VOLUM-996408 format. One record per residue: residue number from 1; x negated, y negated, z of N, C-alpha, C in turn; residue in three letters. Coordinates in Angstrom, 3 decimals. Layout:
<rs>
R  resi       n_x       n_y       n_z      ca_x      ca_y      ca_z       c_x       c_y       c_z  resn
R   NUM         X         Y         Z         X         Y         Z         X         Y         Z   ALA
...
</rs>
This chain:
<rs>
R  resi       n_x       n_y       n_z      ca_x      ca_y      ca_z       c_x       c_y       c_z  resn
R     1    -0.585    22.189    22.317     0.824    22.013    21.940     1.031    20.703    21.206   MET
R     2     0.338    19.649    21.674     0.445    18.347    21.018     0.027    18.435    19.561   LEU
R     3    -1.077    19.149    19.298    -1.550    19.278    17.922    -0.525    19.971    17.047   ASN
R     4     0.088    21.036    17.577     1.095    21.754    16.797     2.283    20.864    16.477   ASN
R     5     2.679    20.040    17.455     3.791    19.129    17.213     3.440    18.106    16.148   LEU
R     6     2.206    17.599    16.189     1.789    16.594    15.221     1.858    17.132    13.808   ILE
R     7     1.439    18.387    13.625     1.399    18.945    12.283     2.748    19.526    11.850   HIS
R     8     3.758    19.443    12.709     5.109    19.864    12.344     6.070    18.690    12.492   LYS
R     9     5.557    17.502    12.275     6.315    16.272    12.540     7.639    16.225    11.792   THR
R    10     7.607    16.517    10.488     8.819    16.381     9.687     9.935    17.251    10.233   ASP
R    11     9.598    18.500    10.577    10.612    19.412    11.087    11.151    18.942    12.428   PHE
R    12    10.238    18.594    13.338    10.658    18.186    14.674    11.499    16.918    14.618   VAL
R    13    11.049    15.957    13.777    11.788    14.703    13.660    13.209    14.956    13.168   CYS
R    14    13.348    15.863    12.197    14.666    16.168    11.658    15.528    16.815    12.726   LEU
R    15    14.933    17.728    13.501    15.667    18.409    14.555    16.160    17.421    15.604   PHE
R    16    15.250    16.553    16.053    15.626    15.541    17.043    16.690    14.618    16.474   ILE
R    17    16.570    14.333    15.178    17.518    13.431    14.542    18.938    13.965    14.625   SER
R    18    19.103    15.269    14.434    20.441    15.846    14.518    20.976    15.774    15.948   PHE
R    19    20.065    15.936    16.915    20.493    15.891    18.307    20.849    14.477    18.754   LEU
R    20    20.164    13.494    18.153    20.321    12.104    18.584    20.812    11.224    17.440   LEU
R    21    21.786    11.757    16.713    22.239    11.090    15.499    22.649     9.640    15.743   MET
R    22    23.203     9.390    16.912    23.674     8.028    17.192    22.532     7.034    17.230   ALA
R    23    21.328     7.505    17.524    20.191     6.594    17.614    19.367     6.525    16.354   GLY
R    24    19.804     7.145    15.280    18.987     7.241    14.079    19.327     6.161    13.061   CYS
R    25    18.328     5.854    12.246    18.491     4.966    11.116    18.105     5.738     9.858   THR
R    26    18.974     5.726     8.848    18.675     6.379     7.581    18.342     5.312     6.554   THR
R    27    17.201     5.471     5.873    16.779     4.458     4.920    15.934     5.093     3.827   MET
R    28    15.860     4.385     2.692    14.982     4.816     1.609    13.618     4.169     1.807   TYR
R    29    12.587     4.985     1.789    11.230     4.500     1.988    10.501     4.511     0.644   ASN
R    30    10.205     3.342     0.066     9.527     3.305    -1.234     8.119     3.877    -1.195   PRO
R    31     7.495     3.900    -0.031     6.145     4.459     0.073     6.161     5.969    -0.112   ALA
R    32     7.135     6.630     0.511     7.258     8.087     0.382     8.197     8.486    -0.740   THR
R    33     8.988     7.502    -1.224     9.996     7.731    -2.260    11.019     8.774    -1.811   GLN
R    34    11.389     8.696    -0.552    12.373     9.615     0.017    13.293     8.855     0.963   GLN
R    35    14.499     9.410     1.144    15.366     8.908     2.201    14.954     9.583     3.495   ARG
R    36    14.828     8.790     4.561    14.315     9.308     5.820    15.226     8.931     6.976   GLU
R    37    15.274     9.817     7.960    16.048     9.563     9.182    15.070     9.216    10.286   MET
R    38    15.188     8.022    10.829    14.265     7.533    11.847    14.991     7.292    13.158   LEU
R    39    14.289     7.535    14.265    14.876     7.333    15.580    14.804     5.884    16.032   LEU
R    40    13.874     5.114    15.465    13.764     3.709    15.843    13.751     2.855    14.579   ILE
R    41    14.338     1.681    14.666    14.380     0.790    13.512    13.153    -0.119    13.515   ASP
R    42    13.083    -1.019    12.535    11.905    -1.879    12.403    11.707    -2.773    13.618   THR
R    43    12.796    -3.345    14.123    12.688    -4.236    15.288    12.116    -3.501    16.487   GLU
R    44    12.569    -2.271    16.712    12.051    -1.484    17.819    10.598    -1.082    17.580   GLN
R    45    10.272    -0.768    16.321     8.889    -0.405    15.983     7.935    -1.568    16.258   GLU
R    46     8.349    -2.771    15.880     7.514    -3.950    16.116     7.288    -4.146    17.613   VAL
R    47     8.340    -3.991    18.396     8.207    -4.132    19.851     7.273    -3.073    20.410   LYS
R    48     7.404    -1.853    19.901     6.510    -0.778    20.313     5.060    -1.139    19.991   LEU
R    49     4.837    -1.641    18.787     3.496    -2.035    18.372     2.940    -3.159    19.229   GLY
R    50     3.766    -4.131    19.553     3.324    -5.241    20.398     2.866    -4.743    21.767   GLN
R    51     3.644    -3.833    22.344     3.287    -3.292    23.652     1.992    -2.479    23.582   ASN
R    52     1.847    -1.708    22.512     0.641    -0.900    22.354    -0.576    -1.789    22.092   MET
R    53    -0.401    -2.835    21.287    -1.503    -3.754    21.012    -1.961    -4.447    22.294   ASP
R    54    -1.027    -4.845    23.124    -1.366    -5.476    24.396    -2.176    -4.524    25.273   SER
R    55    -1.775    -3.262    25.264    -2.498    -2.260    26.045    -3.912    -2.049    25.502   GLN
R    56    -4.039    -2.037    24.177    -5.351    -1.855    23.556    -6.290    -3.010    23.893   LEU
R    57    -5.762    -4.218    23.945    -6.600    -5.378    24.266    -7.067    -5.356    25.727   HIS
R    58    -6.408    -4.590    26.542    -6.872    -4.422    27.916    -7.954    -3.352    28.016   GLN
R    59    -7.950    -2.426    27.052    -8.854    -1.291    27.102   -10.103    -1.475    26.243   LYS
R    60   -10.034    -2.316    25.208   -11.120    -2.440    24.233   -11.638    -3.870    24.158   MET
R    61   -12.843    -3.994    23.630   -13.421    -5.301    23.365   -13.289    -5.593    21.876   LYS
R    62   -12.944    -6.837    21.527   -12.711    -7.200    20.137   -13.666    -8.302    19.689   PHE
R    63   -14.021    -8.255    18.401   -14.916    -9.242    17.798   -14.131   -10.510    17.489   VAL
R    64   -14.693   -11.667    17.829   -14.035   -12.945    17.544   -14.890   -13.842    16.647   THR
R    65   -16.031   -13.342    16.187   -16.915   -14.141    15.330   -16.169   -14.564    14.068   GLU
R    66   -16.214   -15.863    13.740   -15.342   -16.458    12.728   -15.472   -15.803    11.360   HIS
R    67   -16.689   -15.640    10.879   -16.862   -15.104     9.523   -16.274   -13.712     9.395   TYR
R    68   -16.544   -12.848    10.367   -16.045   -11.480    10.305   -14.516   -11.444    10.357   GLN
R    69   -13.949   -12.217    11.263   -12.491   -12.256    11.396   -11.852   -12.817    10.125   VAL
R    70   -12.425   -13.883     9.581   -11.890   -14.488     8.367   -11.953   -13.520     7.189   GLN
R    71   -13.074   -12.807     7.072   -13.214   -11.827     5.984   -12.131   -10.752     6.087   ARG
R    72   -11.928   -10.223     7.282   -10.913    -9.194     7.474    -9.523    -9.733     7.182   LEU
R    73    -9.228   -10.938     7.653    -7.905   -11.510     7.442    -7.626   -11.748     5.958   GLN
R    74    -8.598   -12.267     5.241    -8.390   -12.571     3.826    -8.126   -11.304     3.023   GLN
R    75    -8.947   -10.297     3.229    -8.757    -9.045     2.493    -7.488    -8.346     2.970   ILE
R    76    -7.279    -8.327     4.277    -6.101    -7.667     4.823    -4.800    -8.255     4.328   GLY
R    77    -4.711    -9.578     4.290    -3.469   -10.209     3.845    -3.216    -9.994     2.351   GLN
R    78    -4.281    -9.934     1.559    -4.105    -9.644     0.133    -3.508    -8.251    -0.069   ARG
R    79    -3.981    -7.297     0.717    -3.435    -5.944     0.633    -2.006    -5.915     1.171   ILE
R    80    -1.792    -6.571     2.293    -0.467    -6.568     2.918     0.606    -7.130     1.995   ALA
R    81     0.253    -8.149     1.228     1.228    -8.797     0.349     1.721    -7.902    -0.787   GLN
R    82     0.969    -6.845    -1.096     1.370    -5.974    -2.203     1.810    -4.596    -1.713   VAL
R    83     1.918    -4.410    -0.408     2.310    -3.102     0.115     3.792    -2.850    -0.148   SER
R    84     4.191    -1.599    -0.031     5.589    -1.225    -0.248     6.470    -1.585     0.937   ASP
R    85     5.856    -2.057     1.989     6.632    -2.395     3.174     6.437    -3.848     3.534   ARG
R    86     7.486    -4.639     3.376     7.411    -6.080     3.587     8.288    -6.550     4.749   GLN
R    87     8.721    -5.615     5.589     9.550    -5.991     6.739     8.721    -6.162     8.008   ASP
R    88     7.390    -6.221     7.847     6.491    -6.386     8.976     5.555    -7.556     8.740   LEU
R    89     5.080    -8.153     9.821     3.989    -9.119     9.750     2.723    -8.365    10.148   THR
R    90     1.832    -8.147     9.191     0.647    -7.335     9.456    -0.381    -8.119    10.275   TYR
R    91    -0.962    -7.435    11.238    -1.957    -8.010    12.131    -3.254    -7.224    11.988   GLN
R    92    -4.398    -7.929    11.950    -5.692    -7.276    11.763    -6.656    -7.700    12.868   PHE
R    93    -7.427    -6.746    13.361    -8.391    -7.043    14.424    -9.613    -6.154    14.259   ALA
R    94   -10.742    -6.650    14.778   -12.013    -5.923    14.695   -12.384    -5.414    16.083   ILE
R    95   -12.479    -4.104    16.210   -12.905    -3.498    17.468   -14.430    -3.584    17.560   VAL
R    96   -14.932    -4.071    18.688   -16.373    -4.230    18.875   -16.992    -2.869    19.187   ASP
R    97   -17.124    -2.083    18.131   -17.636    -0.721    18.244   -18.441    -0.435    16.989   ASP
R    98   -19.634     0.137    17.138   -20.528     0.346    16.001   -20.179     1.571    15.159   LYS
R    99   -19.206     2.363    15.588   -18.843     3.548    14.820   -18.104     3.159    13.539   THR
R   100   -18.104     4.070    12.563   -17.499     3.801    11.253   -16.078     4.332    11.221   LEU
R   101   -15.197     3.642    11.894   -13.821     4.104    11.998   -12.822     2.968    11.844   ASN
R   102   -11.574     3.359    11.664   -10.456     2.417    11.553    -9.198     3.178    11.941   ALA
R   103    -8.177     2.445    12.390    -6.907     3.095    12.708    -5.794     2.061    12.685   PHE
R   104    -4.575     2.548    12.678    -3.398     1.673    12.679    -2.398     2.197    13.690   ALA
R   105    -1.558     1.302    14.197    -0.480     1.689    15.094     0.828     1.138    14.538   ILE
R   106     1.957     1.588    15.051     3.246     1.100    14.555     3.365    -0.421    14.648   PRO
R   107     4.205    -0.967    13.802     4.493    -2.393    13.857     3.601    -3.258    12.994   GLY
R   108     2.675    -2.649    12.232     1.847    -3.421    11.312     0.474    -3.803    11.831   GLY
R   109    -0.007    -3.127    12.860    -1.303    -3.452    13.459    -2.398    -2.550    12.886   TYR
R   110    -3.457    -3.193    12.353    -4.582    -2.473    11.760    -5.863    -2.889    12.481   VAL
R   111    -6.663    -1.908    12.867    -7.902    -2.152    13.584    -9.078    -1.544    12.816   TYR
R   112   -10.094    -2.349    12.572   -11.295    -1.895    11.890   -12.460    -2.007    12.873   ILE
R   113   -13.224    -0.938    13.009   -14.402    -0.996    13.879   -15.492    -1.848    13.228   HIS
R   114   -16.253    -2.552    14.059   -17.303    -3.434    13.560   -18.319    -2.668    12.719   LYS
R   115   -18.625    -1.445    13.108   -19.569    -0.647    12.338   -19.125    -0.437    10.905   GLY
R   116   -17.837    -0.225    10.716   -17.308    -0.040     9.364   -17.263    -1.365     8.614   LEU
R   117   -16.922    -2.431     9.319   -16.949    -3.764     8.699   -18.328    -4.065     8.148   MET
R   118   -19.367    -3.763     8.916   -20.738    -4.066     8.513   -21.198    -3.174     7.361   ASP
R   119   -20.711    -1.933     7.323   -21.183    -0.969     6.324   -20.474    -1.093     4.980   ALA
R   120   -19.278    -1.666     4.964   -18.443    -1.666     3.760   -18.565    -2.971     2.986   ALA
R   121   -18.609    -2.854     1.654   -18.468    -4.049     0.816   -16.990    -4.398     0.725   ASN
R   122   -16.640    -5.467     0.020   -15.248    -5.928     0.020   -14.286    -4.911    -0.582   ASP
R   123   -14.682    -4.234    -1.673   -13.806    -3.229    -2.272   -13.601    -2.055    -1.315   ASP
R   124   -14.654    -1.681    -0.618   -14.543    -0.570     0.333   -13.713    -0.966     1.550   GLU
R   125   -13.888    -2.194     2.021   -13.071    -2.656     3.138   -11.605    -2.738     2.729   LEU
R   126   -11.359    -3.211     1.505    -9.983    -3.235     0.992    -9.405    -1.826     0.953   ALA
R   127   -10.232    -0.843     0.598    -9.781     0.550     0.552    -9.388     1.055     1.926   ALA
R   128   -10.201     0.734     2.939    -9.895     1.137     4.317    -8.567     0.525     4.755   VAL
R   129    -8.441    -0.771     4.542    -7.218    -1.469     4.962    -6.005    -0.913     4.218   ILE
R   130    -6.153    -0.695     2.915    -5.038    -0.177     2.113    -4.631     1.212     2.585   ALA
R   131    -5.604     2.016     2.945    -5.309     3.358     3.457    -4.507     3.268     4.753   HIS
R   132    -4.934     2.412     5.666    -4.235     2.267     6.940    -2.840     1.667     6.747   GLU
R   133    -2.732     0.687     5.860    -1.413     0.118     5.574    -0.523     1.159     4.909   ILE
R   134    -1.131     2.066     4.149    -0.370     3.169     3.571     0.263     4.025     4.655   GLY
R   135    -0.493     4.319     5.714     0.072     5.076     6.830     1.223     4.307     7.479   HIS
R   136     1.062     2.988     7.619     2.122     2.173     8.221     3.356     2.156     7.332   ILE
R   137     3.138     1.953     6.026     4.267     1.888     5.085     5.042     3.202     5.073   ALA
R   138     4.333     4.302     5.180     4.986     5.612     5.187     5.518     5.985     6.573   ALA
R   139     5.238     5.131     7.557     5.687     5.333     8.944     5.158     6.647     9.531   ARG
R   140     3.945     7.015     9.180     3.391     8.279     9.653     3.251     8.328    11.165   HIS
R   141     2.657     7.300    11.773     2.455     7.344    13.221     3.778     7.225    13.965   SER
R   142     4.717     6.456    13.411     6.037     6.332    14.039     6.707     7.696    14.113   VAL
R   143     6.680     8.427    13.019     7.324     9.743    12.980     6.670    10.698    13.974   LYS
R   144     5.358    10.623    14.090     4.659    11.535    14.985     4.862    11.161    16.445   GLN
R   145     4.889     9.861    16.726     5.150     9.420    18.099     6.550     9.827    18.525   ILE
R   146     7.538     9.588    17.684     8.908     9.905    18.070     9.126    11.417    18.131   GLN
R   147     8.374    12.177    17.324     8.497    13.630    17.369     7.937    14.185    18.665   ALA
R   148     6.827    13.609    19.121     6.189    14.098    20.349     6.907    13.590    21.592   VAL
R   149     7.251    12.314    21.608     7.825    11.706    22.811     9.340    11.797    22.871   LEU
R   150     9.995    11.778    21.712    11.448    11.748    21.702    11.991    10.332    21.800   GLY
R   151    13.258    10.185    21.478    13.880     8.873    21.369    13.905     8.123    22.696   TYR
R   152    14.230     8.821    23.773    14.412     8.131    25.047    13.117     7.512    25.564   GLN
R   153    11.995     8.233    25.442    10.729     7.678    25.901    10.284     6.516    25.020   LEU
R   154    10.473     6.655    23.705    10.136     5.549    22.808    10.978     4.336    23.153   VAL
R   155    12.259     4.558    23.392    13.149     3.455    23.740    12.724     2.798    25.042   LEU
R   156    12.217     3.576    26.001    11.798     2.999    27.282    10.602     2.071    27.098   SER
R   157     9.737     2.382    26.126     8.607     1.502    25.842     9.112     0.186    25.268   ILE
R   158    10.077     0.298    24.378    10.612    -0.881    23.695    11.361    -1.782    24.661   VAL
R   159    12.150    -1.177    25.551    13.023    -1.958    26.423    12.382    -2.310    27.759   THR
R   160    11.216    -1.700    28.055    10.552    -2.008    29.322    11.196    -1.337    30.510   GLY
R   161    11.690    -0.123    30.311    12.311     0.617    31.401    11.300     1.087    32.430   GLY
R   162    11.764     1.854    33.402    10.907     2.272    34.507     9.761     3.162    34.046   ARG
R   163     9.962     3.907    32.972     8.917     4.804    32.477     8.015     4.118    31.464   THR
R   164     8.128     2.787    31.387     7.396     2.046    30.353     5.915     2.352    30.340   ASN
R   165     5.240     2.201    31.465     3.792     2.331    31.517     3.342     3.733    31.156   SER
R   166     3.983     4.731    31.734     3.618     6.116    31.461     3.887     6.476    30.008   SER
R   167     5.049     6.074    29.506     5.405     6.391    28.126     4.490     5.679    27.144   ALA
R   168     4.109     4.449    27.479     3.209     3.696    26.611     1.851     4.386    26.525   LEU
R   169     1.363     4.871    27.643     0.103     5.615    27.633     0.223     6.891    26.817   ASN
R   170     1.395     7.533    26.900     1.618     8.737    26.101     1.596     8.411    24.610   ASP
R   171     2.229     7.282    24.245     2.250     6.875    22.838     0.840     6.575    22.340   ALA
R   172     0.054     5.895    23.170    -1.330     5.619    22.806    -2.127     6.905    22.656   LEU
R   173    -1.828     7.884    23.498    -2.526     9.168    23.401    -2.244     9.844    22.076   SER
R   174    -0.991     9.744    21.603    -0.642    10.323    20.310    -1.425     9.639    19.204   VAL
R   175    -1.496     8.299    19.265    -2.227     7.551    18.241    -3.696     7.957    18.229   VAL
R   176    -4.309     8.035    19.393    -5.728     8.361    19.426    -5.988     9.831    19.123   PHE
R   177    -4.996    10.671    19.326    -5.099    12.048    18.845    -5.210    12.039    17.322   GLU
R   178    -4.429    11.172    16.693    -4.504    11.032    15.239    -5.854    10.458    14.824   LEU
R   179    -6.341     9.472    15.570    -7.633     8.868    15.258    -8.738     9.914    15.330   VAL
R   180    -8.668    10.781    16.325    -9.714    11.780    16.519    -9.605    12.948    15.552   ASN
R   181    -8.390    13.385    15.258    -8.199    14.588    14.459    -7.832    14.313    13.011   LEU
R   182    -7.331    13.124    12.725    -6.851    12.829    11.391    -5.393    13.252    11.242   GLY
R   183    -4.763    12.762    10.190    -3.381    13.119     9.907    -3.326    14.458     9.180   TYR
R   184    -2.138    14.908     8.873    -1.978    16.136     8.105    -2.486    15.931     6.685   SER
R   185    -2.706    17.009     5.957    -3.144    16.930     4.560    -2.173    16.077     3.747   ARG
R   186    -0.896    16.348     3.932     0.131    15.635     3.173     0.059    14.135     3.437   LYS
R   187    -0.066    13.754     4.696    -0.102    12.335     5.054    -1.374    11.659     4.548   ASP
R   188    -2.508    12.355     4.653    -3.759    11.770     4.177    -3.757    11.593     2.661   GLU
R   189    -3.255    12.569     1.944    -3.183    12.448     0.490    -2.289    11.275     0.088   PHE
R   190    -1.166    11.114     0.787    -0.269    10.007     0.460    -0.926     8.668     0.778   LEU
R   191    -1.602     8.561     1.922    -2.280     7.308     2.266    -3.364     6.981     1.247   ALA
R   192    -4.078     7.991     0.752    -5.081     7.767    -0.304    -4.412     7.276    -1.585   ASP
R   193    -3.305     7.896    -1.945    -2.570     7.488    -3.146    -2.106     6.039    -3.028   LYS
R   194    -1.570     5.688    -1.868    -1.111     4.317    -1.647    -2.287     3.345    -1.625   LEU
R   195    -3.448     3.804    -1.153    -4.635     2.951    -1.148    -5.040     2.585    -2.572   ALA
R   196    -4.949     3.555    -3.485    -5.220     3.261    -4.899    -4.222     2.229    -5.410   VAL
R   197    -2.956     2.440    -5.112    -1.901     1.525    -5.581    -2.117     0.114    -5.057   ARG
R   198    -2.369    -0.006    -3.759    -2.446    -1.328    -3.146    -3.724    -2.073    -3.530   TYR
R   199    -4.848    -1.361    -3.623    -6.085    -2.050    -4.029    -5.969    -2.565    -5.454   THR
R   200    -5.375    -1.771    -6.333    -5.213    -2.206    -7.720    -4.272    -3.404    -7.798   ARG
R   201    -3.169    -3.349    -7.082    -2.216    -4.456    -7.087    -2.866    -5.744    -6.570   ARG
R   202    -3.749    -5.603    -5.587    -4.361    -6.778    -4.947    -5.590    -7.290    -5.689   ALA
R   203    -6.000    -6.583    -6.731    -7.132    -7.043    -7.519    -8.483    -6.528    -7.070   GLY
R   204    -8.497    -5.502    -6.227    -9.744    -4.864    -5.824    -9.947    -3.585    -6.631   TYR
R   205   -11.176    -3.125    -6.704   -11.462    -1.895    -7.435   -11.151    -0.683    -6.562   SER
R   206   -10.303     0.228    -7.042   -10.030     1.440    -6.264   -11.243     2.363    -6.177   PRO
R   207   -12.274     2.074    -6.979   -13.519     2.830    -6.841   -14.094     2.686    -5.436   LEU
R   208   -13.708     1.611    -4.760   -14.157     1.413    -3.385   -13.748     2.552    -2.473   GLY
R   209   -12.633     3.209    -2.791   -12.191     4.350    -1.994   -13.208     5.478    -2.113   ILE
R   210   -13.652     5.738    -3.337   -14.594     6.827    -3.580   -15.963     6.511    -2.997   ILE
R   211   -16.452     5.295    -3.242   -17.784     4.955    -2.712   -17.765     4.926    -1.188   THR
R   212   -16.635     4.558    -0.608   -16.517     4.598     0.851   -16.602     6.039     1.346   LEU
R   213   -15.853     6.938     0.709   -15.926     8.348     1.078   -17.370     8.847     1.016   PHE
R   214   -18.044     8.516    -0.080   -19.421     8.982    -0.276   -20.355     8.404     0.780   GLN
R   215   -20.143     7.132     1.107   -20.973     6.471     2.113   -20.766     7.101     3.493   LYS
R   216   -19.518     7.359     3.830   -19.221     7.953     5.127   -19.704     9.396     5.200   LEU
R   217   -19.576    10.111     4.097   -20.047    11.494     4.066   -21.558    11.545     4.262   GLU
R   218   -22.272    10.585     3.677   -23.717    10.509     3.851   -24.073    10.257     5.312   SER
R   219   -23.330     9.350     5.958   -23.566     9.076     7.371   -23.272    10.306     8.228   GLU
R   220   -22.240    11.037     7.847   -21.868    12.240     8.587   -22.977    13.286     8.508   LYS
R   221   -23.615    13.411     7.350   -24.699    14.376     7.195   -25.911    13.983     8.046   LYS
R   222   -26.147    12.677     8.167   -27.261    12.210     8.993   -26.992    12.447    10.476   LYS
R   223   -25.720    12.272    10.854   -25.346    12.422    12.271   -24.108    13.310    12.357   SER
R   224   -24.287    14.626    12.377   -23.148    15.560    12.348   -22.137    15.365    13.468   PRO
R   225   -22.562    14.760    14.570   -21.645    14.581    15.703   -20.746    13.357    15.568   ASN
R   226   -20.946    12.575    14.497   -20.094    11.410    14.285   -18.643    11.849    14.106   LEU
R   227   -17.734    11.158    14.777   -16.308    11.452    14.643   -15.697    10.447    13.683   ASN
R   228   -15.602    10.816    12.402   -15.092     9.916    11.374   -13.728    10.402    10.910   LEU
R   229   -12.680     9.665    11.275   -11.330    10.109    10.964   -11.107    10.226     9.459   VAL
R   230   -11.772     9.389     8.663   -11.605     9.448     7.215   -12.139    10.755     6.644   PHE
R   231   -13.038    11.403     7.377   -13.630    12.644     6.887   -13.182    13.832     7.731   LEU
R   232   -11.940    13.803     8.160   -11.420    14.914     8.934   -11.442    16.184     8.089   SER
R   233   -11.447    17.323     8.736   -11.599    18.592     8.028   -10.409    18.926     7.134   SER
R   234    -9.322    18.189     7.304    -8.166    18.443     6.453    -7.687    17.109     5.891   HIS
R   235    -7.707    16.915     4.611    -8.199    17.826     3.566    -9.688    17.590     3.282   PRO
R   236   -10.348    18.511     2.544   -11.767    18.347     2.225   -12.007    17.081     1.417   PRO
R   237   -13.171    16.459     1.627   -13.477    15.187     0.981   -13.514    15.324    -0.536   ILE
R   238   -14.015    16.464    -1.046   -14.091    16.648    -2.498   -12.697    16.654    -3.120   THR
R   239   -11.758    17.253    -2.419   -10.383    17.292    -2.925    -9.747    15.908    -2.884   GLU
R   240   -10.050    15.157    -1.843    -9.501    13.801    -1.740   -10.057    12.913    -2.853   ARG
R   241   -11.362    13.035    -3.133   -11.960    12.243    -4.206   -11.341    12.611    -5.544   ILE
R   242   -11.142    13.896    -5.777   -10.550    14.347    -7.041    -9.143    13.777    -7.215   ALA
R   243    -8.374    13.753    -6.151    -7.014    13.217    -6.236    -7.017    11.709    -6.440   ARG
R   244    -7.952    11.020    -5.797    -8.067     9.578    -6.014    -8.411     9.290    -7.462   VAL
R   245    -9.355    10.042    -8.022    -9.742     9.850    -9.425    -8.563    10.105   -10.353   GLU
R   246    -7.770    11.119   -10.046    -6.579    11.403   -10.845    -5.577    10.259   -10.750   GLU
R   247    -5.376     9.730    -9.554    -4.449     8.627    -9.357    -4.923     7.374   -10.080   GLN
R   248    -6.226     7.175   -10.130    -6.786     5.991   -10.808    -6.519     6.031   -12.319   MET
R   249    -6.319     7.226   -12.866    -6.041     7.366   -14.299    -4.579     7.091   -14.636   ARG
R   250    -3.735     6.982   -13.609    -2.322     6.729   -13.828    -2.087     5.240   -14.091   GLN
R   251    -1.009     4.891   -14.813    -0.692     3.468   -15.038    -0.464     2.748   -13.719   PRO
R   252    -0.791     1.477   -13.669    -0.573     0.672   -12.487     0.911     0.572   -12.195   LEU
R   253     1.310     0.864   -10.954     2.729     0.771   -10.588     2.945    -0.295    -9.523   ASP
</rs>
């Protein structure tokens, strides 16, 4: 049921929005180029992200080695400065895990696994970060969390109500469901498009997106059991590469 809700996010969010109109915020999102109705505003999203980040630091081990952290921060901040969303302070961290993965949570938090940090050159790392920031700018995880949990549970996480701990775990479960299964085709295509935009704006080569795909696909063939969110079955990697190449031919925006 959770999977079905995730892939019907837009519809469910709109439905909930009509029921909870008093709690909604309507705004124009430059990342999606659409007006959107949201159940939580930026301040609430940041609080949600802070609570989730605190929970993640209790569950995971993080890399603190200076060179690696500095490299991630420098590239991450360059991408963040050119993103379509400037109402957040972006935070970057390295998960001490050898797998080739990355993910983001609401509020501007981006996590790169050490395995991916080690495998990627700077253009490819910029591509990963830009892709994740694209999801944040488009508020993809926010929409899916609020669609699955509803306004009241999200609000309880933000305000620290009695259901805080349980609801926070539920929100984390939604995020990791996305990490394991990937986003919808529509969301992944948009994040790829935004990755091209942001890498170009920041002075990195968007070819890093393609070489990263190819590198990860090669690793996947060597180890079929690898769970790589970037290579989720929807959409196919060949189609994603073709769309990235098409986007690269467009004028810089």
